[in-house]
Jmol script that loads the backbone (N, CA, C; Angstrom):
load data "model"
ATOM      1  N   THR A   1     -14.279  22.520 -15.830  1.00  0.00           N
ATOM      2  CA  THR A   1     -13.847  22.532 -17.204  1.00  0.00           C
ATOM      3  C   THR A   1     -13.525  21.106 -17.619  1.00  0.00           C
ATOM      4  N   ILE A   2     -14.201  20.614 -18.625  1.00  0.00           N
ATOM      5  CA  ILE A   2     -13.975  19.261 -19.111  1.00  0.00           C
ATOM      6  C   ILE A   2     -13.655  19.347 -20.599  1.00  0.00           C
ATOM      7  N   PHE A   3     -12.594  18.669 -21.005  1.00  0.00           N
ATOM      8  CA  PHE A   3     -12.198  18.637 -22.402  1.00  0.00           C
ATOM      9  C   PHE A   3     -12.624  17.307 -23.005  1.00  0.00           C
ATOM     10  N   VAL A   4     -13.288  17.366 -24.142  1.00  0.00           N
ATOM     11  CA  VAL A   4     -13.707  16.162 -24.845  1.00  0.00           C
ATOM     12  C   VAL A   4     -12.943  16.108 -26.163  1.00  0.00           C
ATOM     13  N   LEU A   5     -12.131  15.070 -26.330  1.00  0.00           N
ATOM     14  CA  LEU A   5     -11.329  14.916 -27.530  1.00  0.00           C
ATOM     15  C   LEU A   5     -11.554  13.525 -28.102  1.00  0.00           C
ATOM     16  N   ASP A   6     -11.549  13.420 -29.417  1.00  0.00           N
ATOM     17  CA  ASP A   6     -11.636  12.089 -30.008  1.00  0.00           C
ATOM     18  C   ASP A   6     -10.237  11.470 -30.068  1.00  0.00           C
ATOM     19  N   HIS A   7     -10.169  10.158 -30.369  1.00  0.00           N
ATOM     20  CA  HIS A   7      -8.898   9.436 -30.320  1.00  0.00           C
ATOM     21  C   HIS A   7      -7.852   9.993 -31.276  1.00  0.00           C
ATOM     22  N   SER A   8      -8.248  10.396 -32.463  1.00  0.00           N
ATOM     23  CA  SER A   8      -7.268  10.897 -33.428  1.00  0.00           C
ATOM     24  C   SER A   8      -6.619  12.187 -32.941  1.00  0.00           C
ATOM     25  N   GLU A   9      -7.391  13.033 -32.295  1.00  0.00           N
ATOM     26  CA  GLU A   9      -6.834  14.288 -31.786  1.00  0.00           C
ATOM     27  C   GLU A   9      -5.911  14.028 -30.606  1.00  0.00           C
ATOM     28  N   ILE A  10      -6.265  13.083 -29.740  1.00  0.00           N
ATOM     29  CA  ILE A  10      -5.413  12.755 -28.598  1.00  0.00           C
ATOM     30  C   ILE A  10      -4.093  12.169 -29.085  1.00  0.00           C
ATOM     31  N   ASP A  11      -4.143  11.206 -30.022  1.00  0.00           N
ATOM     32  CA  ASP A  11      -2.922  10.578 -30.516  1.00  0.00           C
ATOM     33  C   ASP A  11      -2.021  11.584 -31.217  1.00  0.00           C
ATOM     34  N   ARG A  12      -2.613  12.475 -31.981  1.00  0.00           N
ATOM     35  CA  ARG A  12      -1.831  13.472 -32.704  1.00  0.00           C
ATOM     36  C   ARG A  12      -1.169  14.438 -31.737  1.00  0.00           C
ATOM     37  N   LYS A  13      -1.872  14.868 -30.710  1.00  0.00           N
ATOM     38  CA  LYS A  13      -1.331  15.853 -29.781  1.00  0.00           C
ATOM     39  C   LYS A  13      -0.345  15.232 -28.803  1.00  0.00           C
ATOM     40  N   ASP A  14      -0.506  13.942 -28.478  1.00  0.00           N
ATOM     41  CA  ASP A  14       0.394  13.318 -27.515  1.00  0.00           C
ATOM     42  C   ASP A  14       1.805  13.143 -28.064  1.00  0.00           C
ATOM     43  N   HIS A  15       1.953  13.066 -29.371  1.00  0.00           N
ATOM     44  CA  HIS A  15       3.265  12.845 -29.943  1.00  0.00           C
ATOM     45  C   HIS A  15       4.030  14.142 -30.201  1.00  0.00           C
ATOM     46  N   LEU A  16       3.399  15.269 -30.026  1.00  0.00           N
ATOM     47  CA  LEU A  16       4.087  16.542 -30.215  1.00  0.00           C
ATOM     48  C   LEU A  16       4.979  16.833 -29.016  1.00  0.00           C
ATOM     49  N   GLU A  17       6.115  17.456 -29.284  1.00  0.00           N
ATOM     50  CA  GLU A  17       7.007  17.836 -28.197  1.00  0.00           C
ATOM     51  C   GLU A  17       6.435  19.057 -27.481  1.00  0.00           C
ATOM     52  N   HIS A  18       6.600  19.082 -26.197  1.00  0.00           N
ATOM     53  CA  HIS A  18       6.084  20.178 -25.389  1.00  0.00           C
ATOM     54  C   HIS A  18       7.092  20.444 -24.289  1.00  0.00           C
ATOM     55  N   ASN A  19       7.187  21.679 -23.827  1.00  0.00           N
ATOM     56  CA  ASN A  19       8.181  22.004 -22.813  1.00  0.00           C
ATOM     57  C   ASN A  19       7.857  21.397 -21.453  1.00  0.00           C
ATOM     58  N   LEU A  20       6.643  20.928 -21.236  1.00  0.00           N
ATOM     59  CA  LEU A  20       6.313  20.280 -19.969  1.00  0.00           C
ATOM     60  C   LEU A  20       6.561  18.777 -19.999  1.00  0.00           C
ATOM     61  N   HIS A  21       7.068  18.256 -21.112  1.00  0.00           N
ATOM     62  CA  HIS A  21       7.299  16.818 -21.202  1.00  0.00           C
ATOM     63  C   HIS A  21       8.421  16.358 -20.289  1.00  0.00           C
ATOM     64  N   THR A  22       9.325  17.233 -19.944  1.00  0.00           N
ATOM     65  CA  THR A  22      10.428  16.833 -19.082  1.00  0.00           C
ATOM     66  C   THR A  22      10.200  17.237 -17.633  1.00  0.00           C
ATOM     67  N   LEU A  23       8.985  17.468 -17.255  1.00  0.00           N
ATOM     68  CA  LEU A  23       8.656  17.816 -15.883  1.00  0.00           C
ATOM     69  C   LEU A  23       8.970  16.634 -14.984  1.00  0.00           C
ATOM     70  N   PHE A  24       9.794  16.830 -13.978  1.00  0.00           N
ATOM     71  CA  PHE A  24      10.246  15.770 -13.068  1.00  0.00           C
ATOM     72  C   PHE A  24      10.913  14.624 -13.827  1.00  0.00           C
ATOM     73  N   GLU A  25      11.534  14.934 -14.949  1.00  0.00           N
ATOM     74  CA  GLU A  25      12.242  13.973 -15.792  1.00  0.00           C
ATOM     75  C   GLU A  25      11.348  12.826 -16.235  1.00  0.00           C
ATOM     76  N   THR A  26      10.111  13.119 -16.494  1.00  0.00           N
ATOM     77  CA  THR A  26       9.178  12.134 -17.037  1.00  0.00           C
ATOM     78  C   THR A  26       8.539  12.740 -18.273  1.00  0.00           C
ATOM     79  N   TYR A  27       8.030  11.891 -19.126  1.00  0.00           N
ATOM     80  CA  TYR A  27       7.326  12.372 -20.308  1.00  0.00           C
ATOM     81  C   TYR A  27       5.837  12.380 -20.010  1.00  0.00           C
ATOM     82  N   VAL A  28       5.251  13.558 -20.072  1.00  0.00           N
ATOM     83  CA  VAL A  28       3.853  13.749 -19.707  1.00  0.00           C
ATOM     84  C   VAL A  28       3.085  14.133 -20.966  1.00  0.00           C
ATOM     85  N   SER A  29       2.010  13.427 -21.243  1.00  0.00           N
ATOM     86  CA  SER A  29       1.215  13.749 -22.423  1.00  0.00           C
ATOM     87  C   SER A  29       0.370  14.993 -22.160  1.00  0.00           C
ATOM     88  N   ARG A  30      -0.044  15.615 -23.218  1.00  0.00           N
ATOM     89  CA  ARG A  30      -0.857  16.829 -23.071  1.00  0.00           C
ATOM     90  C   ARG A  30      -2.208  16.527 -22.438  1.00  0.00           C
ATOM     91  N   SER A  31      -2.761  15.367 -22.735  1.00  0.00           N
ATOM     92  CA  SER A  31      -4.053  15.031 -22.127  1.00  0.00           C
ATOM     93  C   SER A  31      -3.900  14.852 -20.622  1.00  0.00           C
ATOM     94  N   SER A  32      -2.762  14.305 -20.173  1.00  0.00           N
ATOM     95  CA  SER A  32      -2.521  14.178 -18.734  1.00  0.00           C
ATOM     96  C   SER A  32      -2.378  15.543 -18.084  1.00  0.00           C
ATOM     97  N   ILE A  33      -1.711  16.449 -18.767  1.00  0.00           N
ATOM     98  CA  ILE A  33      -1.559  17.810 -18.242  1.00  0.00           C
ATOM     99  C   ILE A  33      -2.919  18.477 -18.115  1.00  0.00           C
ATOM    100  N   ARG A  34      -3.782  18.274 -19.107  1.00  0.00           N
ATOM    101  CA  ARG A  34      -5.123  18.863 -19.051  1.00  0.00           C
ATOM    102  C   ARG A  34      -5.948  18.262 -17.917  1.00  0.00           C
ATOM    103  N   ILE A  35      -5.824  16.967 -17.694  1.00  0.00           N
ATOM    104  CA  ILE A  35      -6.563  16.331 -16.604  1.00  0.00           C
ATOM    105  C   ILE A  35      -6.105  16.889 -15.265  1.00  0.00           C
ATOM    106  N   VAL A  36      -4.791  17.023 -15.086  1.00  0.00           N
ATOM    107  CA  VAL A  36      -4.263  17.570 -13.832  1.00  0.00           C
ATOM    108  C   VAL A  36      -4.711  19.016 -13.651  1.00  0.00           C
ATOM    109  N   LEU A  37      -4.705  19.799 -14.717  1.00  0.00           N
ATOM    110  CA  LEU A  37      -5.164  21.184 -14.610  1.00  0.00           C
ATOM    111  C   LEU A  37      -6.645  21.263 -14.256  1.00  0.00           C
ATOM    112  N   CYS A  38      -7.459  20.353 -14.783  1.00  0.00           N
ATOM    113  CA  CYS A  38      -8.883  20.320 -14.419  1.00  0.00           C
ATOM    114  C   CYS A  38      -9.062  19.989 -12.944  1.00  0.00           C
ATOM    115  N   ILE A  39      -8.253  19.068 -12.428  1.00  0.00           N
ATOM    116  CA  ILE A  39      -8.321  18.728 -11.005  1.00  0.00           C
ATOM    117  C   ILE A  39      -7.904  19.921 -10.157  1.00  0.00           C
ATOM    118  N   ILE A  40      -6.867  20.634 -10.581  1.00  0.00           N
ATOM    119  CA  ILE A  40      -6.416  21.814  -9.838  1.00  0.00           C
ATOM    120  C   ILE A  40      -7.493  22.894  -9.836  1.00  0.00           C
ATOM    121  N   ILE A  41      -8.145  23.104 -10.970  1.00  0.00           N
ATOM    122  CA  ILE A  41      -9.231  24.090 -11.033  1.00  0.00           C
ATOM    123  C   ILE A  41     -10.380  23.674 -10.123  1.00  0.00           C
ATOM    124  N   PHE A  42     -10.722  22.390 -10.119  1.00  0.00           N
ATOM    125  CA  PHE A  42     -11.790  21.890  -9.255  1.00  0.00           C
ATOM    126  C   PHE A  42     -11.449  22.094  -7.782  1.00  0.00           C
ATOM    127  N   MET A  43     -10.208  21.797  -7.394  1.00  0.00           N
ATOM    128  CA  MET A  43      -9.804  21.988  -5.999  1.00  0.00           C
ATOM    129  C   MET A  43      -9.808  23.474  -5.634  1.00  0.00           C
ATOM    130  N   GLY A  44      -9.440  24.331  -6.572  1.00  0.00           N
ATOM    131  CA  GLY A  44      -9.490  25.770  -6.324  1.00  0.00           C
ATOM    132  C   GLY A  44     -10.909  26.273  -6.128  1.00  0.00           C
ATOM    133  N   LEU A  45     -11.846  25.735  -6.917  1.00  0.00           N
ATOM    134  CA  LEU A  45     -13.249  26.117  -6.738  1.00  0.00           C
ATOM    135  C   LEU A  45     -13.787  25.631  -5.397  1.00  0.00           C
ATOM    136  N   LEU A  46     -13.368  24.431  -4.978  1.00  0.00           N
ATOM    137  CA  LEU A  46     -13.768  23.958  -3.650  1.00  0.00           C
ATOM    138  C   LEU A  46     -13.186  24.841  -2.552  1.00  0.00           C
ATOM    139  N   LEU A  47     -11.956  25.312  -2.738  1.00  0.00           N
ATOM    140  CA  LEU A  47     -11.355  26.223  -1.769  1.00  0.00           C
ATOM    141  C   LEU A  47     -12.138  27.528  -1.702  1.00  0.00           C
ATOM    142  N   LEU A  48     -12.532  28.039  -2.855  1.00  0.00           N
ATOM    143  CA  LEU A  48     -13.334  29.262  -2.890  1.00  0.00           C
ATOM    144  C   LEU A  48     -14.660  29.061  -2.166  1.00  0.00           C
ATOM    145  N   LEU A  49     -15.326  27.945  -2.439  1.00  0.00           N
ATOM    146  CA  LEU A  49     -16.597  27.647  -1.786  1.00  0.00           C
ATOM    147  C   LEU A  49     -16.426  27.497  -0.279  1.00  0.00           C
ATOM    148  N   SER A  50     -15.386  26.781   0.137  1.00  0.00           N
ATOM    149  CA  SER A  50     -15.199  26.581   1.572  1.00  0.00           C
ATOM    150  C   SER A  50     -14.829  27.882   2.279  1.00  0.00           C
ATOM    151  N   SER A  51     -14.104  28.766   1.603  1.00  0.00           N
ATOM    152  CA  SER A  51     -13.773  30.059   2.211  1.00  0.00           C
ATOM    153  C   SER A  51     -15.015  30.923   2.390  1.00  0.00           C
ATOM    154  N   VAL A  52     -15.893  30.916   1.397  1.00  0.00           N
ATOM    155  CA  VAL A  52     -17.143  31.671   1.517  1.00  0.00           C
ATOM    156  C   VAL A  52     -17.998  31.084   2.634  1.00  0.00           C
ATOM    157  N   LEU A  53     -18.075  29.751   2.697  1.00  0.00           N
ATOM    158  CA  LEU A  53     -18.853  29.117   3.769  1.00  0.00           C
ATOM    159  C   LEU A  53     -18.240  29.380   5.138  1.00  0.00           C
ATOM    160  N   LEU A  54     -16.911  29.501   5.211  1.00  0.00           N
ATOM    161  CA  LEU A  54     -16.269  29.842   6.479  1.00  0.00           C
ATOM    162  C   LEU A  54     -16.695  31.232   6.935  1.00  0.00           C
ATOM    163  N   LEU A  55     -16.699  32.190   6.021  1.00  0.00           N
ATOM    164  CA  LEU A  55     -17.118  33.546   6.387  1.00  0.00           C
ATOM    165  C   LEU A  55     -18.583  33.585   6.808  1.00  0.00           C
ATOM    166  N   ILE A  56     -19.429  32.841   6.093  1.00  0.00           N
ATOM    167  CA  ILE A  56     -20.845  32.779   6.469  1.00  0.00           C
ATOM    168  C   ILE A  56     -20.999  32.100   7.821  1.00  0.00           C
ATOM    169  N   GLY A  57     -20.249  31.029   8.037  1.00  0.00           N
ATOM    170  CA  GLY A  57     -20.332  30.308   9.308  1.00  0.00           C
ATOM    171  C   GLY A  57     -19.886  31.139  10.491  1.00  0.00           C
ATOM    172  N   ILE A  58     -18.852  31.956  10.300  1.00  0.00           N
ATOM    173  CA  ILE A  58     -18.386  32.815  11.393  1.00  0.00           C
ATOM    174  C   ILE A  58     -19.391  33.921  11.667  1.00  0.00           C
ATOM    175  N   SER A  59     -19.904  34.536  10.605  1.00  0.00           N
ATOM    176  CA  SER A  59     -20.811  35.670  10.815  1.00  0.00           C
ATOM    177  C   SER A  59     -22.170  35.235  11.352  1.00  0.00           C
ATOM    178  N   LYS A  60     -22.677  34.071  10.946  1.00  0.00           N
ATOM    179  CA  LYS A  60     -24.004  33.628  11.386  1.00  0.00           C
ATOM    180  C   LYS A  60     -23.952  32.533  12.441  1.00  0.00           C
ATOM    181  N   LYS A  61     -22.742  32.195  12.892  1.00  0.00           N
ATOM    182  CA  LYS A  61     -22.530  31.183  13.938  1.00  0.00           C
ATOM    183  C   LYS A  61     -23.163  29.844  13.568  1.00  0.00           C
ATOM    184  N   LYS A  62     -22.818  29.364  12.373  1.00  0.00           N
ATOM    185  CA  LYS A  62     -23.282  28.061  11.890  1.00  0.00           C
ATOM    186  C   LYS A  62     -22.104  27.089  11.936  1.00  0.00           C
ATOM    187  N   PRO A  63     -22.121  26.120  12.841  1.00  0.00           N
ATOM    188  CA  PRO A  63     -20.968  25.215  12.965  1.00  0.00           C
ATOM    189  C   PRO A  63     -20.791  24.271  11.778  1.00  0.00           C
ATOM    190  N   GLY A  64     -21.849  23.993  11.041  1.00  0.00           N
ATOM    191  CA  GLY A  64     -21.731  23.104   9.885  1.00  0.00           C
ATOM    192  C   GLY A  64     -20.850  23.683   8.794  1.00  0.00           C
ATOM    193  N   PHE A  65     -20.937  24.996   8.593  1.00  0.00           N
ATOM    194  CA  PHE A  65     -20.109  25.647   7.583  1.00  0.00           C
ATOM    195  C   PHE A  65     -18.640  25.646   7.997  1.00  0.00           C
ATOM    196  N   LEU A  66     -18.395  25.814   9.292  1.00  0.00           N
ATOM    197  CA  LEU A  66     -17.024  25.759   9.786  1.00  0.00           C
ATOM    198  C   LEU A  66     -16.458  24.350   9.646  1.00  0.00           C
ATOM    199  N   LEU A  67     -17.303  23.355   9.857  1.00  0.00           N
ATOM    200  CA  LEU A  67     -16.877  21.964   9.729  1.00  0.00           C
ATOM    201  C   LEU A  67     -16.521  21.630   8.283  1.00  0.00           C
ATOM    202  N   PHE A  68     -17.245  22.199   7.325  1.00  0.00           N
ATOM    203  CA  PHE A  68     -16.918  21.976   5.914  1.00  0.00           C
ATOM    204  C   PHE A  68     -15.538  22.528   5.595  1.00  0.00           C
ATOM    205  N   TYR A  69     -15.199  23.698   6.117  1.00  0.00           N
ATOM    206  CA  TYR A  69     -13.877  24.276   5.890  1.00  0.00           C
ATOM    207  C   TYR A  69     -12.798  23.400   6.513  1.00  0.00           C
ATOM    208  N   PHE A  70     -13.043  22.903   7.721  1.00  0.00           N
ATOM    209  CA  PHE A  70     -12.095  22.014   8.388  1.00  0.00           C
ATOM    210  C   PHE A  70     -11.928  20.715   7.596  1.00  0.00           C
ATOM    211  N   GLY A  71     -13.028  20.161   7.118  1.00  0.00           N
ATOM    212  CA  GLY A  71     -12.975  18.926   6.329  1.00  0.00           C
ATOM    213  C   GLY A  71     -12.222  19.116   5.025  1.00  0.00           C
ATOM    214  N   TYR A  72     -12.440  20.250   4.369  1.00  0.00           N
ATOM    215  CA  TYR A  72     -11.710  20.531   3.130  1.00  0.00           C
ATOM    216  C   TYR A  72     -10.219  20.642   3.413  1.00  0.00           C
ATOM    217  N   GLY A  73      -9.854  21.326   4.471  1.00  0.00           N
ATOM    218  CA  GLY A  73      -8.437  21.454   4.821  1.00  0.00           C
ATOM    219  C   GLY A  73      -7.801  20.111   5.115  1.00  0.00           C
ATOM    220  N   LEU A  74      -8.525  19.257   5.812  1.00  0.00           N
ATOM    221  CA  LEU A  74      -8.025  17.918   6.115  1.00  0.00           C
ATOM    222  C   LEU A  74      -7.867  17.096   4.838  1.00  0.00           C
ATOM    223  N   PHE A  75      -8.871  17.130   3.973  1.00  0.00           N
ATOM    224  CA  PHE A  75      -8.815  16.395   2.706  1.00  0.00           C
ATOM    225  C   PHE A  75      -7.670  16.891   1.836  1.00  0.00           C
ATOM    226  N   PHE A  76      -7.493  18.198   1.754  1.00  0.00           N
ATOM    227  CA  PHE A  76      -6.441  18.764   0.912  1.00  0.00           C
ATOM    228  C   PHE A  76      -5.057  18.414   1.450  1.00  0.00           C
ATOM    229  N   THR A  77      -4.895  18.425   2.772  1.00  0.00           N
ATOM    230  CA  THR A  77      -3.616  18.061   3.373  1.00  0.00           C
ATOM    231  C   THR A  77      -3.274  16.605   3.095  1.00  0.00           C
ATOM    232  N   ILE A  78      -4.252  15.718   3.245  1.00  0.00           N
ATOM    233  CA  ILE A  78      -4.024  14.301   2.958  1.00  0.00           C
ATOM    234  C   ILE A  78      -3.692  14.110   1.483  1.00  0.00           C
ATOM    235  N   LEU A  79      -4.396  14.803   0.602  1.00  0.00           N
ATOM    236  CA  LEU A  79      -4.147  14.693  -0.836  1.00  0.00           C
ATOM    237  C   LEU A  79      -2.739  15.171  -1.194  1.00  0.00           C
ATOM    238  N   CYS A  80      -2.294  16.264  -0.605  1.00  0.00           N
ATOM    239  CA  CYS A  80      -0.939  16.761  -0.870  1.00  0.00           C
ATOM    240  C   CYS A  80       0.117  15.798  -0.351  1.00  0.00           C
ATOM    241  N   ASN A  81      -0.105  15.214   0.821  1.00  0.00           N
ATOM    242  CA  ASN A  81       0.852  14.250   1.364  1.00  0.00           C
ATOM    243  C   ASN A  81       0.938  12.998   0.505  1.00  0.00           C
ATOM    244  N   ILE A  82      -0.190  12.506   0.029  1.00  0.00           N
ATOM    245  CA  ILE A  82      -0.178  11.329  -0.844  1.00  0.00           C
ATOM    246  C   ILE A  82       0.535  11.650  -2.155  1.00  0.00           C
ATOM    247  N   GLY A  83       0.274  12.827  -2.711  1.00  0.00           N
ATOM    248  CA  GLY A  83       0.959  13.230  -3.938  1.00  0.00           C
ATOM    249  C   GLY A  83       2.466  13.342  -3.749  1.00  0.00           C
ATOM    250  N   ALA A  84       2.892  13.906  -2.620  1.00  0.00           N
ATOM    251  CA  ALA A  84       4.325  14.024  -2.349  1.00  0.00           C
ATOM    252  C   ALA A  84       4.965  12.654  -2.162  1.00  0.00           C
ATOM    253  N   LEU A  85       4.274  11.751  -1.485  1.00  0.00           N
ATOM    254  CA  LEU A  85       4.811  10.402  -1.308  1.00  0.00           C
ATOM    255  C   LEU A  85       4.903   9.653  -2.634  1.00  0.00           C
ATOM    256  N   LEU A  86       3.912   9.811  -3.500  1.00  0.00           N
ATOM    257  CA  LEU A  86       3.967   9.162  -4.806  1.00  0.00           C
ATOM    258  C   LEU A  86       5.097   9.728  -5.660  1.00  0.00           C
ATOM    259  N   LEU A  87       5.305  11.032  -5.600  1.00  0.00           N
ATOM    260  CA  LEU A  87       6.403  11.644  -6.339  1.00  0.00           C
ATOM    261  C   LEU A  87       7.746  11.173  -5.796  1.00  0.00           C
ATOM    262  N   LEU A  88       7.877  11.092  -4.483  1.00  0.00           N
ATOM    263  CA  LEU A  88       9.107  10.600  -3.873  1.00  0.00           C
ATOM    264  C   LEU A  88       9.359   9.149  -4.254  1.00  0.00           C
ATOM    265  N   LEU A  89       8.325   8.340  -4.250  1.00  0.00           N
ATOM    266  CA  LEU A  89       8.464   6.940  -4.630  1.00  0.00           C
ATOM    267  C   LEU A  89       8.891   6.806  -6.082  1.00  0.00           C
ATOM    268  N   LYS A  90       8.340   7.639  -6.962  1.00  0.00           N
ATOM    269  CA  LYS A  90       8.699   7.564  -8.373  1.00  0.00           C
ATOM    270  C   LYS A  90      10.124   8.036  -8.618  1.00  0.00           C
ATOM    271  N   CYS A  91      10.516   9.126  -7.966  1.00  0.00           N
ATOM    272  CA  CYS A  91      11.847   9.683  -8.201  1.00  0.00           C
ATOM    273  C   CYS A  91      12.950   8.879  -7.521  1.00  0.00           C
ATOM    274  N   MET A  92      12.674   8.257  -6.396  1.00  0.00           N
ATOM    275  CA  MET A  92      13.698   7.543  -5.635  1.00  0.00           C
ATOM    276  C   MET A  92      13.505   6.037  -5.665  1.00  0.00           C
ATOM    277  N   TRP A  93      12.828   5.515  -6.667  1.00  0.00           N
ATOM    278  CA  TRP A  93      12.529   4.088  -6.729  1.00  0.00           C
ATOM    279  C   TRP A  93      13.805   3.257  -6.815  1.00  0.00           C
ATOM    280  N   TRP A  94      14.808   3.732  -7.513  1.00  0.00           N
ATOM    281  CA  TRP A  94      16.034   2.965  -7.717  1.00  0.00           C
ATOM    282  C   TRP A  94      16.846   2.836  -6.437  1.00  0.00           C
ATOM    283  N   THR A  95      16.696   3.755  -5.479  1.00  0.00           N
ATOM    284  CA  THR A  95      17.456   3.653  -4.228  1.00  0.00           C
ATOM    285  C   THR A  95      16.712   2.866  -3.167  1.00  0.00           C
ATOM    286  N   SER A  96      15.451   2.543  -3.399  1.00  0.00           N
ATOM    287  CA  SER A  96      14.687   1.852  -2.358  1.00  0.00           C
ATOM    288  C   SER A  96      15.173   0.420  -2.157  1.00  0.00           C
ATOM    289  N   GLY A  97      15.774  -0.205  -3.153  1.00  0.00           N
ATOM    290  CA  GLY A  97      16.274  -1.567  -3.006  1.00  0.00           C
ATOM    291  C   GLY A  97      17.574  -1.629  -2.228  1.00  0.00           C
ATOM    292  N   ALA A  98      18.296  -0.513  -2.133  1.00  0.00           N
ATOM    293  CA  ALA A  98      19.589  -0.500  -1.451  1.00  0.00           C
ATOM    294  C   ALA A  98      19.459  -0.350   0.050  1.00  0.00           C
ATOM    295  N   ILE A  99      18.297   0.021   0.533  1.00  0.00           N
ATOM    296  CA  ILE A  99      18.126   0.277   1.971  1.00  0.00           C
ATOM    297  C   ILE A  99      17.875  -1.004   2.708  1.00  0.00           C
TER     298      ILE A  99
END
end "model"
wireframe off; spacefill off
backbone 0.3
color backbone group
């Protein structure tokens, strides 16, 4: 899912108040929320594909399909860890100088 918006629509929508603007005590624009949701949908579709390939790999004994599932799990774990570290760095930035 890709959203195409012109500049006037983005500027108009970014200035509107939204209940997700205070997520993690930061102000998040609607276009950023849409981009993150598109990434989440894409990762979910990859999970669906890798799960189907895992079932095919187990039933037909194809190691390449099993390797794709393992690779997706590894990539997703690394992505979640990087996201958690970035969130921790953003939320605790003021205490990092005191250590």
